[in-house]
N, CA, C and O of each residue as an XYZ file, in Angstrom:
920
protein
N      10.020     18.684     17.919
C      11.351     18.447     17.414
C      12.328     18.336     18.586
O      12.467     19.270     19.376
N      12.997     17.198     18.690
C      13.857     16.944     19.820
C      15.299     17.253     19.458
O      15.734     17.061     18.323
N      16.041     17.747     20.475
C      17.456     18.004     20.313
C      18.183     17.062     21.247
O      18.163     17.249     22.464
N      18.814     16.069     20.700
C      19.522     15.075     21.492
C      20.971     15.007     21.039
O      21.299     15.320     19.895
N      21.827     14.593     21.957
C      23.250     14.491     21.673
C      23.520     13.279     20.788
O      23.026     12.182     21.049
N      24.309     13.491     19.743
C      24.689     12.396     18.864
C      25.866     11.638     19.457
O      26.842     12.246     19.896
N      25.777     10.317     19.470
C      26.860      9.446     19.934
C      27.400      9.923     21.292
O      28.532     10.402     21.369
N      26.608      9.797     22.350
C      27.013     10.329     23.659
C      28.292      9.706     24.214
O      29.099     10.407     24.824
N      28.492      8.398     24.014
C      29.686      7.768     24.589
C      30.944      8.234     23.854
O      31.978      8.464     24.481
N      30.860      8.374     22.516
C      32.011      8.875     21.770
C      32.313     10.326     22.141
O      33.474     10.736     22.169
N      31.260     11.103     22.425
C      31.458     12.487     22.860
C      32.113     12.532     24.229
O      32.977     13.370     24.485
N      31.696     11.619     25.114
C      32.299     11.565     26.448
C      33.788     11.215     26.365
O      34.597     11.765     27.112
N      34.148     10.306     25.462
C      35.553      9.949     25.271
C      36.360     11.173     24.858
O      37.464     11.387     25.359
N      35.815     11.978     23.946
C      36.532     13.174     23.481
C      36.660     14.199     24.598
O      37.722     14.801     24.758
N      35.597     14.414     25.379
C      35.638     15.395     26.464
C      36.612     14.974     27.553
O      37.287     15.824     28.134
N      36.699     13.693     27.839
C      37.647     13.211     28.844
C      39.081     13.446     28.390
O      39.939     13.822     29.189
N      39.334     13.223     27.105
C      40.705     13.329     26.589
C      41.127     14.761     26.290
O      42.323     15.052     26.300
N      40.187     15.668     26.024
C      40.559     16.986     25.506
C      40.103     18.153     26.378
O      40.349     19.301     26.009
N      39.464     17.920     27.492
C      39.014     19.016     28.348
C      39.344     18.714     29.807
O      39.756     17.610     30.164
N      39.145     19.746     30.636
C      39.351     19.600     32.077
C      38.015     19.568     32.818
O      37.953     19.897     34.003
N      36.964     19.180     32.134
C      35.643     19.091     32.758
C      35.618     17.950     33.758
O      36.343     16.966     33.611
N      34.783     18.088     34.769
C      34.664     17.038     35.789
C      33.855     15.873     35.249
O      33.152     15.983     34.245
N      33.979     14.747     35.953
C      33.222     13.568     35.529
C      31.716     13.838     35.607
O      30.948     13.373     34.765
N      31.309     14.591     36.625
C      29.877     14.886     36.783
C      29.368     15.752     35.634
O      28.261     15.537     35.139
N      30.166     16.726     35.209
C      29.751     17.597     34.109
C      29.634     16.801     32.806
O      28.674     16.965     32.053
N      30.614     15.945     32.552
C      30.572     15.142     31.320
C      29.411     14.161     31.373
O      28.727     13.946     30.372
N      29.187     13.562     32.547
C      28.089     12.608     32.687
C      26.748     13.278     32.470
O      25.862     12.729     31.816
N      26.608     14.488     33.033
C      25.333     15.214     32.867
C      25.097     15.585     31.414
O      23.973     15.482     30.922
N      26.137     16.014     30.725
C      25.976     16.441     29.336
C      25.735     15.249     28.402
O      24.955     15.350     27.455
N      26.397     14.131     28.666
C      26.294     12.968     27.772
C      25.218     11.982     28.196
O      24.979     10.995     27.501
N      24.566     12.231     29.323
C      23.512     11.321     29.763
C      24.059      9.997     30.262
O      23.410      8.965     30.095
N      25.239     10.001     30.871
C      25.864      8.803     31.410
C      25.976      8.908     32.924
O      25.704      9.954     33.512
N      26.383      7.797     33.545
C      26.623      7.803     34.982
C      28.051      8.276     35.234
O      28.948      7.952     34.456
N      28.280      9.040     36.312
C      29.659      9.494     36.600
C      30.665      8.363     36.715
O      31.823      8.530     36.333
N      30.246      7.211     37.235
C      31.166      6.080     37.335
C      31.539      5.550     35.950
O      32.651      5.066     35.738
N      30.598      5.646     35.013
C      30.891      5.209     33.649
C      31.896      6.144     32.996
O      32.760      5.700     32.239
N      31.788      7.441     33.286
C      32.758      8.398     32.762
C      34.131      8.154     33.405
O      35.158      8.262     32.735
N      34.146      7.830     34.687
C      35.405      7.530     35.360
C      36.058      6.284     34.760
O      37.278      6.219     34.616
N      35.217      5.285     34.409
C      35.756      4.072     33.787
C      36.357      4.387     32.416
O      37.350      3.780     32.014
N      35.743      5.349     31.693
C      36.303      5.764     30.395
C      37.656      6.429     30.610
O      38.595      6.194     29.849
N      37.760      7.270     31.661
C      39.025      7.956     31.946
C      40.104      6.973     32.381
O      41.283      7.175     32.090
N      39.711      5.916     33.071
C      40.677      4.916     33.545
C      41.024      3.898     32.467
O      41.888      3.045     32.673
N      40.359      3.980     31.321
C      40.634      3.039     30.243
C      39.970      1.694     30.419
O      40.332      0.731     29.744
N      39.001      1.611     31.318
C      38.299      0.351     31.568
C      37.063      0.198     30.695
O      36.499     -0.892     30.598
N      36.646      1.274     30.068
C      35.432      1.234     29.252
C      35.670      2.041     27.974
O      36.510      2.940     27.924
N      34.895      1.682     26.937
C      34.922      2.390     25.650
C      36.323      2.428     25.048
O      36.735      3.442     24.485
N      37.042      1.333     25.166
C      38.409      1.302     24.637
C      38.427      1.332     23.106
O      39.341      1.897     22.507
N      37.427      0.729     22.479
C      37.410      0.693     21.017
C      36.621      1.818     20.392
O      36.401      1.814     19.181
N      36.185      2.791     21.194
C      35.365      3.886     20.674
C      36.249      5.093     20.408
O      37.022      5.515     21.268
N      36.123      5.645     19.198
C      36.883      6.835     18.834
C      36.107      8.072     19.256
O      34.910      8.190     18.993
N      36.799      8.990     19.913
C      36.144     10.188     20.400
C      35.610     11.067     19.282
O      36.212     11.168     18.213
N      34.470     11.701     19.541
C      33.858     12.583     18.544
C      33.801     14.001     19.103
O      33.300     14.224     20.205
N      34.311     14.942     18.343
C      34.373     16.335     18.774
C      32.981     16.963     18.666
O      32.466     17.100     17.557
N      32.353     17.352     19.790
C      31.023     17.975     19.723
C      31.068     19.391     19.169
O      30.037     19.938     18.776
N      32.277     19.998     19.136
C      32.384     21.352     18.577
C      32.247     21.300     17.057
O      31.609     22.162     16.452
N      32.850     20.281     16.450
C      32.757     20.138     14.994
C      31.328     19.833     14.571
O      30.854     20.330     13.549
N      30.647     19.017     15.357
C      29.260     18.662     15.027
C      28.279     19.783     15.366
O      27.095     19.690     15.042
N      28.767     20.841     16.016
C      27.900     21.974     16.325
C      26.987     21.751     17.508
O      25.989     22.455     17.662
N      27.318     20.768     18.360
C      26.456     20.496     19.518
C      26.982     21.142     20.798
O      26.288     21.168     21.814
N      28.185     21.653     20.748
C      28.766     22.303     21.921
C      29.748     23.368     21.445
O      30.496     23.147     20.493
N      29.746     24.524     22.110
C      30.650     25.607     21.718
C      31.894     25.596     22.602
O      31.886     25.046     23.703
N      32.958     26.210     22.100
C      34.203     26.280     22.870
C      34.014     27.176     24.102
O      34.595     26.923     25.158
N      33.199     28.220     23.954
C      32.951     29.103     25.106
C      32.224     28.336     26.215
O      32.482     28.564     27.397
N      31.326     27.438     25.841
C      30.597     26.659     26.844
C      31.549     25.723     27.588
O      31.407     25.514     28.792
N      32.506     25.170     26.876
C      33.481     24.298     27.535
C      34.349     25.108     28.511
O      34.644     24.648     29.613
N      34.753     26.316     28.097
C      35.566     27.154     28.984
C      34.799     27.540     30.241
O      35.376     27.587     31.327
N      33.506     27.818     30.106
C      32.688     28.127     31.282
C      32.652     26.944     32.235
O      32.731     27.113     33.452
N      32.533     25.754     31.679
C      32.488     24.574     32.530
C      33.810     24.287     33.205
O      33.841     23.846     34.354
N      34.902     24.532     32.506
C      36.205     24.311     33.106
C      36.487     25.325     34.214
O      37.180     25.013     35.181
N      35.949     26.541     34.073
C      36.169     27.574     35.090
C      35.273     27.377     36.304
O      35.646     27.753     37.415
N      34.110     26.799     36.106
C      33.163     26.610     37.208
C      32.703     25.155     37.214
O      32.014     24.718     36.293
N      33.083     24.405     38.250
C      32.728     22.997     38.323
C      31.227     22.778     38.505
O      30.719     21.686     38.249
N      30.522     23.815     38.947
C      29.071     23.699     39.141
C      28.280     24.076     37.879
O      27.057     23.941     37.845
N      28.970     24.538     36.870
C      28.292     24.930     35.635
C      27.860     23.686     34.852
O      28.625     22.737     34.681
N      26.655     23.722     34.401
C      26.115     22.591     33.640
C      26.144     22.937     32.149
O      25.660     23.987     31.726
N      26.708     22.050     31.391
C      26.835     22.289     29.955
C      25.470     22.234     29.280
O      24.609     21.428     29.632
N      25.303     23.113     28.306
C      24.043     23.177     27.568
C      24.291     22.834     26.097
O      25.246     23.305     25.480
N      23.425     22.024     25.575
C      23.519     21.616     24.173
C      23.167     22.796     23.277
O      22.173     23.485     23.507
N      23.982     23.022     22.263
C      23.722     24.142     21.343
C      22.478     23.859     20.514
O      22.131     22.710     20.242
N      21.821     24.941     20.121
C      20.639     24.818     19.288
C      21.048     24.315     17.904
O      21.953     24.882     17.291
N      20.413     23.279     17.408
C      20.782     22.763     16.080
C      20.405     23.750     14.990
O      19.389     24.441     15.069
N      21.260     23.797     13.961
C      20.972     24.675     12.831
C      19.864     24.123     11.948
O      19.114     24.876     11.326
N      19.772     22.837     11.901
C      18.737     22.176     11.110
C      17.928     21.287     12.037
O      18.490     20.444     12.737
N      16.644     21.463     12.047
C      15.769     20.670     12.894
C      15.132     19.562     12.064
O      14.547     19.814     11.011
N      15.252     18.358     12.544
C      14.667     17.191     11.885
C      13.455     16.746     12.686
O      13.591     16.439     13.871
N      12.285     16.701     12.085
C      11.091     16.287     12.843
C      11.194     14.842     13.284
O      11.753     13.998     12.583
N      10.654     14.576     14.441
C      10.669     13.214     14.959
C       9.731     12.344     14.139
O       8.647     12.772     13.742
N      10.164     11.125     13.895
C       9.323     10.193     13.142
C       8.178      9.729     14.022
O       8.367      9.329     15.171
N       6.997      9.792     13.456
C       5.806      9.397     14.189
C       5.427      7.973     13.817
O       5.301      7.637     12.640
N       5.250      7.156     14.822
C       4.828      5.785     14.576
C       3.344      5.753     14.231
O       2.522      6.452     14.824
N       3.044      4.929     13.269
C       1.659      4.822     12.845
C       0.860      4.062     13.891
O       1.092      2.877     14.130
N      -0.068      4.750     14.500
C      -0.880      4.127     15.542
C      -1.954      3.254     14.912
O      -2.372      3.502     13.781
N      -2.405      2.229     15.638
C      -3.486      1.396     15.106
C      -4.757      2.207     14.913
O      -4.996      3.194     15.610
N      -5.569      1.772     13.952
C      -6.793      2.494     13.644
C      -7.700      2.540     14.873
O      -7.981      1.515     15.495
N      -8.148      3.746     15.208
C      -9.035      3.912     16.358
C     -10.479      3.864     15.897
O     -10.868      4.539     14.944
N     -11.261      3.062     16.585
C     -12.683      2.937     16.277
C     -13.492      3.516     17.425
O     -13.312      3.081     18.563
N     -14.378      4.481     17.179
C     -15.182      5.042     18.259
C     -16.003      3.975     18.966
O     -16.359      2.950     18.384
N     -16.292      4.237     20.224
C     -17.055      3.262     21.017
C     -18.426      3.002     20.409
O     -18.935      1.884     20.487
N     -19.026      4.021     19.806
C     -20.365      3.867     19.255
C     -20.402      2.934     18.055
O     -21.459      2.411     17.701
N     -19.229      2.722     17.420
C     -19.194      1.905     16.210
C     -18.521      0.554     16.423
O     -18.483     -0.266     15.506
N     -17.996      0.315     17.608
C     -17.288     -0.938     17.837
C     -18.230     -2.135     17.787
O     -17.810     -3.237     17.434
N     -19.483     -1.934     18.133
C     -20.430     -3.045     18.092
C     -20.765     -3.463     16.663
O     -21.286     -4.556     16.442
N     -20.465     -2.591     15.684
C     -20.743     -2.913     14.279
C     -19.572     -3.615     13.601
O     -19.704     -4.073     12.466
N     -18.446     -3.706     14.267
C     -17.279     -4.318     13.639
C     -17.507     -5.784     13.253
O     -17.115     -6.171     12.152
N     -18.118     -6.618     14.100
C     -18.348     -8.007     13.672
C     -19.197     -8.110     12.408
O     -18.949     -8.975     11.567
N     -20.194     -7.237     12.265
C     -21.017     -7.244     11.056
C     -20.185     -6.851      9.833
O     -20.346     -7.417      8.752
N     -19.295     -5.875     10.020
C     -18.432     -5.455      8.915
C     -17.441     -6.559      8.543
O     -17.160     -6.772      7.364
N     -16.921     -7.248      9.535
C     -15.984     -8.346      9.267
C     -16.684     -9.447      8.487
O     -16.121     -9.996      7.539
N     -17.913     -9.770      8.883
C     -18.670    -10.807      8.180
C     -18.915    -10.396      6.724
O     -18.849    -11.233      5.824
N     -19.195     -9.121      6.494
C     -19.412     -8.641      5.120
C     -18.144     -8.777      4.292
O     -18.196     -9.206      3.139
N     -17.014     -8.418      4.870
C     -15.749     -8.506      4.150
C     -15.376     -9.952      3.857
O     -14.876    -10.259      2.775
N     -15.615    -10.833      4.809
C     -15.278    -12.242      4.617
C     -16.113    -12.856      3.501
O     -15.614    -13.673      2.727
N     -17.377    -12.464      3.416
C     -18.267    -13.034      2.404
C     -18.068    -12.417      1.028
O     -18.071    -13.124      0.020
N     -17.895    -11.113      0.985
C     -17.846    -10.426     -0.303
C     -16.437    -10.286     -0.866
O     -16.267    -10.086     -2.069
N     -15.440    -10.388     -0.018
C     -14.058    -10.274     -0.486
C     -13.216    -11.358      0.183
O     -12.401    -11.064      1.058
N     -13.413    -12.598     -0.225
C     -12.633    -13.688      0.395
C     -11.146    -13.607      0.074
O     -10.338    -14.282      0.712
N     -10.778    -12.791     -0.906
C      -9.359    -12.676     -1.252
C      -8.581    -11.852     -0.238
O      -7.351    -11.899     -0.222
N      -9.282    -11.089      0.616
C      -8.601    -10.264      1.612
C      -7.976    -11.129      2.695
O      -8.575    -12.102      3.151
N      -6.774    -10.765      3.097
C      -6.111    -11.454      4.192
C      -6.570    -10.885      5.524
O      -7.141     -9.796      5.587
N      -6.312    -11.642      6.592
C      -6.736    -11.198      7.917
C      -6.075     -9.874      8.291
O      -6.700     -9.024      8.925
N      -4.818     -9.700      7.901
C      -4.129     -8.448      8.224
C      -4.779     -7.262      7.528
O      -4.837     -6.169      8.091
N      -5.273     -7.467      6.300
C      -5.930     -6.379      5.577
C      -7.268     -6.027      6.216
O      -7.605     -4.851      6.355
N      -8.023     -7.043      6.601
C      -9.302     -6.788      7.283
C      -9.058     -6.070      8.599
O      -9.812     -5.176      8.982
N      -8.001     -6.470      9.285
C      -7.673     -5.834     10.560
C      -7.339     -4.362     10.369
O      -7.714     -3.528     11.193
N      -6.634     -4.036      9.283
C      -6.324     -2.625      9.017
C      -7.570     -1.825      8.673
O      -7.676     -0.652      9.032
N      -8.508     -2.448      7.985
C      -9.694     -1.713      7.536
C     -10.629     -1.367      8.685
O     -11.093     -0.231      8.783
N     -10.909     -2.322      9.548
C     -11.927     -2.103     10.583
C     -11.342     -2.032     11.984
O     -12.079     -1.801     12.942
N     -10.014     -2.228     12.130
C      -9.400     -2.105     13.443
C      -9.789     -3.218     14.386
O     -10.363     -2.962     15.445
N      -9.484     -4.455     14.018
C      -9.829     -5.592     14.855
C      -8.628     -6.515     14.970
O      -7.544     -6.196     14.481
N      -8.820     -7.660     15.619
C      -7.741     -8.617     15.817
C      -7.950     -9.831     14.914
O      -9.063    -10.105     14.465
N      -6.856    -10.554     14.658
C      -6.933    -11.732     13.805
C      -7.763    -12.838     14.445
O      -8.426    -13.604     13.745
N      -7.730    -12.924     15.773
C      -8.524    -13.965     16.443
C     -10.021    -13.722     16.252
O     -10.784    -14.670     16.069
N     -10.444    -12.454     16.294
C     -11.854    -12.138     16.072
C     -12.266    -12.473     14.644
O     -13.351    -13.008     14.416
N     -11.399    -12.159     13.683
C     -11.699    -12.472     12.278
C     -11.824    -13.977     12.091
O     -12.717    -14.442     11.383
N     -10.945    -14.734     12.714
C     -10.979    -16.192     12.581
C     -12.251    -16.767     13.196
O     -12.848    -17.692     12.645
N     -12.666    -16.218     14.340
C     -13.900    -16.697     14.982
C     -15.117    -16.433     14.105
O     -16.002    -17.281     13.990
N     -15.161    -15.255     13.487
C     -16.304    -14.933     12.618
C     -16.248    -15.760     11.350
O     -17.285    -16.203     10.858
N     -15.060    -15.977     10.812
C     -14.929    -16.760      9.592
C     -15.385    -18.206      9.812
O     -16.000    -18.804      8.929
N     -15.089    -18.762     10.977
C     -15.442    -20.147     11.290
C     -16.757    -20.258     12.053
O     -17.106    -21.339     12.528
N     -17.495    -19.143     12.178
C     -18.802    -19.124     12.852
C     -18.689    -19.572     14.305
O     -19.569    -20.265     14.815
N     -17.599    -19.174     14.972
C     -17.393    -19.523     16.377
C     -17.514    -18.296     17.276
O     -17.248    -18.375     18.476
N     -17.908    -17.181     16.707
C     -18.066    -15.959     17.494
C     -19.225    -16.119     18.460
O     -20.205    -16.802     18.162
N     -19.110    -15.486     19.617
C     -20.141    -15.654     20.642
C     -21.498    -15.135     20.188
O     -22.533    -15.577     20.686
N     -21.496    -14.191     19.238
C     -22.754    -13.628     18.749
C     -22.959    -13.961     17.273
O     -23.575    -13.187     16.540
N     -22.447    -15.105     16.840
C     -22.487    -15.457     15.418
C     -23.903    -15.564     14.881
O     -24.142    -15.211     13.727
N     -24.849    -16.041     15.681
C     -26.220    -16.245     15.202
C     -26.933    -14.930     14.921
O     -27.900    -14.904     14.161
N     -26.473    -13.843     15.520
C     -27.143    -12.546     15.363
C     -26.399    -11.597     14.425
O     -26.839    -10.467     14.215
N     -25.288    -12.039     13.866
C     -24.510    -11.151     12.995
C     -25.188    -10.995     11.638
O     -25.731    -11.949     11.083
N     -25.143     -9.776     11.119
C     -25.707     -9.451      9.815
C     -24.615     -8.757      9.000
O     -24.087     -7.737      9.445
N     -24.260     -9.273      7.828
C     -23.199     -8.628      7.043
C     -23.578     -7.209      6.642
O     -24.643     -6.982      6.067
N     -22.709     -6.262      6.944
C     -22.947     -4.855      6.640
C     -21.663     -4.242      6.088
O     -20.561     -4.530      6.554
N     -21.838     -3.399      5.093
C     -20.709     -2.761      4.417
C     -19.969     -1.851      5.405
O     -20.583     -0.965      6.000
N     -18.646     -2.058      5.591
C     -17.908     -1.204      6.530
C     -17.847      0.255      6.089
O     -17.703      1.148      6.924
N     -17.956      0.504      4.783
C     -17.958      1.894      4.310
C     -19.238      2.589      4.752
O     -19.215      3.741      5.185
N     -20.356      1.875      4.638
C     -21.631      2.434      5.080
C     -21.641      2.666      6.584
O     -22.232      3.632      7.067
N     -20.986      1.776      7.320
C     -20.935      1.918      8.776
C     -19.971      3.009      9.218
O     -19.981      3.419     10.378
N     -19.134      3.481      8.291
C     -18.174      4.514      8.646
C     -16.909      3.987      9.289
O     -16.168      4.754      9.903
N     -16.641      2.689      9.163
C     -15.445      2.101      9.758
C     -14.215      2.281      8.874
O     -13.087      2.247      9.366
N     -14.425      2.471      7.577
C     -13.313      2.726      6.660
C     -13.860      3.483      5.457
O     -15.073      3.582      5.273
N     -12.968      4.007      4.654
C     -13.377      4.739      3.459
C     -13.397      3.805      2.258
O     -12.767      2.748      2.268
N     -14.124      4.205      1.229
C     -14.187      3.406      0.001
C     -12.821      3.327     -0.670
O     -12.488      2.320     -1.295
N     -12.035      4.385     -0.540
C     -10.696      4.390     -1.131
C      -9.815      3.337     -0.473
O      -9.101      2.600     -1.154
N      -9.869      3.269      0.881
C      -9.070      2.270      1.593
C      -9.506      0.856      1.234
O      -8.674     -0.033      1.056
N     -10.813      0.655      1.130
C     -11.321     -0.675      0.786
C     -10.879     -1.084     -0.615
O     -10.422     -2.209     -0.817
N     -11.013     -0.177     -1.582
C     -10.598     -0.490     -2.953
C      -9.096     -0.763     -3.031
O      -8.650     -1.626     -3.787
N      -8.328     -0.020     -2.244
C      -6.877     -0.205     -2.252
C      -6.498     -1.597     -1.756
O      -5.644     -2.259     -2.348
N      -7.132     -2.041     -0.668
C      -6.821     -3.361     -0.124
C      -7.294     -4.469     -1.069
O      -6.615     -5.484     -1.226
N      -8.441     -4.275     -1.690
C      -8.947     -5.282     -2.630
C      -8.027     -5.403     -3.837
O      -7.756     -6.509     -4.305
N      -7.546     -4.266     -4.345
C      -6.629     -4.299     -5.486
C      -5.311     -4.971     -5.118
O      -4.733     -5.699     -5.926
N      -4.842     -4.729     -3.911
C      -3.612     -5.372     -3.461
C      -3.791     -6.876     -3.365
O      -2.906     -7.636     -3.759
N      -4.933     -7.310     -2.842
C      -5.170     -8.742     -2.682
C      -5.375     -9.430     -4.022
O      -5.046    -10.607     -4.171
N      -5.923     -8.701     -5.011
C      -6.219     -9.302     -6.315
C      -5.048     -9.224     -7.280
O      -5.086     -9.839     -8.345
N      -4.005     -8.476     -6.924
C      -2.878     -8.307     -7.832
C      -2.157     -9.646     -8.025
O      -1.833    -10.341     -7.063
N      -1.917     -9.981     -9.280
C      -1.194    -11.202     -9.598
C      -2.057    -12.430     -9.723
O      -1.562    -13.491    -10.103
N      -3.350    -12.320     -9.412
C      -4.245    -13.461     -9.510
C      -4.983    -13.428    -10.840
O      -5.347    -12.360    -11.331
N      -5.201    -14.610    -11.419
C      -5.912    -14.694    -12.691
C      -7.394    -14.416    -12.474
O      -7.951    -14.838    -11.460
N      -8.050    -13.715    -13.402
C      -9.478    -13.464    -13.262
C     -10.261    -14.763    -13.328
O      -9.820    -15.737    -13.938
N     -11.417    -14.768    -12.699
C     -12.256    -15.962    -12.659
C     -12.723    -16.336    -14.056
O     -13.035    -15.469    -14.873
N     -12.769    -17.650    -14.323
C     -13.188    -18.144    -15.631
C     -14.706    -18.004    -15.746
O     -15.421    -18.514    -14.884
N     -15.222    -17.336    -16.774
C     -16.667    -17.172    -16.898
C     -17.357    -18.506    -17.138
O     -16.840    -19.370    -17.846
N     -18.525    -18.660    -16.542
C     -19.301    -19.887    -16.674
C     -20.503    -19.611    -17.569
O     -21.190    -18.605    -17.389
N     -20.771    -20.521    -18.565
C     -21.929    -20.367    -19.442
C     -21.636    -19.422    -20.581
O     -20.503    -18.978    -20.770
N     -22.685    -19.118    -21.346
C     -22.544    -18.218    -22.491
C     -22.373    -16.793    -22.019
O     -23.115    -16.311    -21.163
N     -21.414    -16.144    -22.572
C     -21.153    -14.750    -22.218
C     -20.975    -13.944    -23.494
O     -20.759    -14.502    -24.570
N     -21.066    -12.649    -23.366
C     -20.870    -11.760    -24.502
C     -19.405    -11.719    -24.875
O     -18.531    -11.863    -24.020
N     -19.142    -11.524    -26.137
C     -17.765    -11.396    -26.588
C     -17.183    -10.081    -26.101
O     -17.905     -9.093    -25.974
N     -15.887    -10.057    -25.828
C     -15.264     -8.792    -25.430
C     -15.358     -7.759    -26.535
O     -15.451     -8.087    -27.717
N     -15.332     -6.493    -26.116
C     -15.448     -5.407    -27.095
C     -14.290     -5.412    -28.075
O     -14.447     -5.038    -29.238
N     -13.095     -5.850    -27.590
C     -11.930     -5.872    -28.478
C     -12.136     -6.821    -29.652
O     -11.617     -6.591    -30.744
N     -12.894     -7.889    -29.421
C     -13.138     -8.839    -30.503
C     -14.252     -8.368    -31.425
O     -14.174     -8.523    -32.643
N     -15.286     -7.794    -30.830
C     -16.418     -7.359    -31.647
C     -16.031     -6.206    -32.564
O     -16.611     -6.057    -33.639
N     -15.063     -5.389    -32.160
C     -14.642     -4.277    -33.011
C     -13.941     -4.766    -34.267
O     -13.965     -4.104    -35.305
N     -13.315     -5.936    -34.159
C     -12.580     -6.456    -35.313
C     -13.485     -7.123    -36.331
O     -13.131     -7.255    -37.503
N     -14.673     -7.548    -35.869
C     -15.577     -8.222    -36.787
C     -16.132     -7.233    -37.791
O     -16.545     -6.139    -37.409
N     -16.152     -7.593    -39.082
C     -16.664     -6.726    -40.144
C     -17.905     -7.357    -40.739
O     -17.951     -8.577    -40.898
N     -18.910     -6.570    -41.072
C     -20.131     -7.144    -41.657
C     -19.833     -7.803    -42.989
O     -19.004     -7.334    -43.768
N     -20.530     -8.902    -43.229
C     -20.309     -9.633    -44.474
C     -20.781     -8.815    -45.672
O     -21.880     -8.261    -45.671
N     -19.932     -8.752    -46.688
C     -20.261     -8.014    -47.901
C     -21.090     -8.909    -48.830
O     -20.773    -10.088    -48.985
N     -22.133     -8.374    -49.442
C     -22.937     -9.197    -50.366
C     -22.096     -9.637    -51.548
O     -21.280     -8.875    -52.068
N     -22.306    -10.883    -51.968
C     -21.539    -11.443    -53.067
C     -21.914    -10.745    -54.380
O     -23.088    -10.555    -54.698
N     -20.896    -10.383    -55.109
C     -21.151     -9.733    -56.411
C     -21.608    -10.779    -57.423
O     -21.088    -11.895    -57.460
N     -22.549    -10.417    -58.209
C     -23.066    -11.348    -59.217
C     -22.044    -11.532    -60.325
O     -21.474    -10.569    -60.837
N     -21.834    -12.750    -60.671
C     -20.895    -13.044    -61.760
C     -21.586    -12.847    -63.110
O     -22.803    -12.684    -63.185
N     -20.786    -12.864    -64.164
C     -21.343    -12.675    -65.511
C     -22.239    -13.838    -65.902
O     -23.185    -13.672    -66.671
N     -21.930    -15.043    -65.359
C     -22.743    -16.219    -65.687
C     -24.136    -16.116    -65.117
O     -25.109    -16.625    -65.674
N     -24.201    -15.396    -63.912
C     -25.517    -15.295    -63.277
C     -26.412    -14.280    -63.964
O     -27.629    -14.334    -63.788
N     -25.841    -13.325    -64.766
C     -26.665    -12.322    -65.438
C     -27.416    -12.960    -66.619
O     -26.920    -13.874    -67.279
N     -28.589    -12.461    -66.849
C     -29.412    -12.994    -67.939
C     -28.840    -12.612    -69.301
O     -28.435    -11.470    -69.516
N     -28.809    -13.579    -70.217
C     -28.332    -13.332    -71.582
C     -29.563    -13.080    -72.478
O     -30.319    -14.012    -72.755
N     -29.766    -11.854    -72.923
C     -30.969    -11.498    -73.713
C     -31.013    -12.239    -75.034
O     -32.086    -12.668    -75.458
N     -29.875    -12.401    -75.699
C     -29.861    -13.087    -77.004
C     -30.303    -14.539    -76.877
O     -31.015    -15.061    -77.736
N     -29.883    -15.170    -75.821
C     -30.258    -16.575    -75.642
C     -31.753    -16.708    -75.393
O     -32.386    -17.660    -75.848
N     -32.305    -15.752    -74.669
C     -33.747    -15.818    -74.386
C     -34.546    -15.655    -75.672
O     -35.484    -16.414    -75.919
N     -34.181    -14.665    -76.499
C     -34.921    -14.453    -77.751
C     -34.750    -15.634    -78.714
O     -35.672    -15.958    -79.463
N     -33.583    -16.274    -78.697
C     -33.366    -17.438    -79.568
C     -34.296    -18.581    -79.179
O     -34.820    -19.282    -80.044
N     -34.496    -18.766    -77.900
C     -35.403    -19.826    -77.449
C     -36.836    -19.510    -77.845
O     -37.581    -20.409    -78.236
N     -37.229    -18.256    -77.752
C     -38.594    -17.885    -78.111
C     -38.851    -18.110    -79.612
O     -39.907    -18.604    -80.007
N     -37.868    -17.738    -80.429
C     -38.044    -17.931    -81.876
C     -38.103    -19.398    -82.233
O     -38.827    -19.781    -83.151
N     -37.349    -20.235    -81.520
C     -37.384    -21.675    -81.771
C     -38.745    -22.252    -81.435
O     -39.235    -23.140    -82.133
N     -39.359    -21.753    -80.368
C     -40.690    -22.240    -79.986
C     -41.729    -21.847    -81.024
O     -42.629    -22.630    -81.331
N     -41.609    -20.617    -81.577
C     -42.573    -20.175    -82.580
C     -42.465    -20.988    -83.855
O     -43.478    -21.274    -84.494
N     -41.244    -21.366    -84.235
C     -41.058    -22.121    -85.484
C     -41.606    -23.539    -85.391
O     -41.987    -24.121    -86.407
N     -41.650    -24.080    -84.234
C     -42.157    -25.451    -84.051
C     -43.665    -25.503    -83.957
O     -44.254    -26.557    -84.194
N     -44.316    -24.389    -83.615
C     -45.775    -24.401    -83.449
C     -46.503    -24.665    -84.769
O     -47.457    -25.443    -84.735
N     -46.143    -24.081    -85.962
C     -46.883    -24.370    -87.211
C     -46.767    -25.847    -87.610
O     -47.741    -26.414    -88.106
N     -45.616    -26.481    -87.411
C     -45.466    -27.893    -87.755
C     -46.441    -28.740    -86.956
O     -47.037    -29.684    -87.475
N     -46.594    -28.384    -85.676
C     -47.529    -29.171    -84.847
C     -48.958    -28.992    -85.314
O     -49.748    -29.932    -85.238
N     -49.310    -27.815    -85.794
C     -50.671    -27.576    -86.240
C     -50.967    -28.358    -87.506
O     -52.075    -28.876    -87.644
N     -50.000    -28.470    -88.464
C     -50.195    -29.222    -89.675
C     -50.432    -30.662    -89.411
O     -51.269    -31.281    -90.069
N     -49.729    -31.221    -88.473
C     -49.931    -32.623    -88.128
C     -51.301    -32.825    -87.542
O     -51.661    -33.948    -87.187
C-alpha cells in the first residue's frame, strides 16, 4: 500500500502562498524541482492551478509545517493516511512453464480444429501465446507444422476446463445453432405434447342387431319347405 501526495503541484501552490517554507523543502515534499517551485512563486508557472490545503486532506499537519519553518534543514514528512487503499495490480500475461511451452503448438492446433469459433485473442489468453503463432499454425506455415499433433490444452495443463468453457460460451453467444443435417430425433418439448391416439368408439350402427339376425334366420327357414315341394 503506497502513500503518495495527492495533487503535488496544487499542494506546492498552497505551501508557497501560505507558509514560510523554503523552495527546497516544498520541492522535496511535493516531488518537484526547486526551480519549478521558484517559478510558481514568481507566477511563471501553475497560474491556473488552485492551491490545495494538505492539512485539510490530512496529508500534512500544522505542527510539521511549523517545524519546517523553524528549521530550514527539516524535511517534511507525509502524514500516515487514515484509510489505506490497496494498489491496483495489473493483470500479467499468463505464464507457461518451460516444460510445457513445447506443447503449446499442439494445444493451439487442437483449439483451431475443435473450436473454430474462438478468436485469436481468446486462444492467446488460454494457452499464453501470440497471434502470429496462432496464424502460422492455422495456415500450416509453422516451422514444425508437419510434426504437430492436436492435443487438448486442459489435458496438457495449459488451461483449466472452466476457462475453456467460458471462452467457448463467449464466442458462441449470439450465434445461431448449426442446422441439423438428415433425420434427427424430435425435441423432447415436442414429444411431450404428443398424446397417444385413442381407439375409436364403436357407433350404434356398428353393433350387431339381434332382432335383425333372427328375422333373417326365420325367413330362410320359411323358404326351405317351398323349395322341397318343388
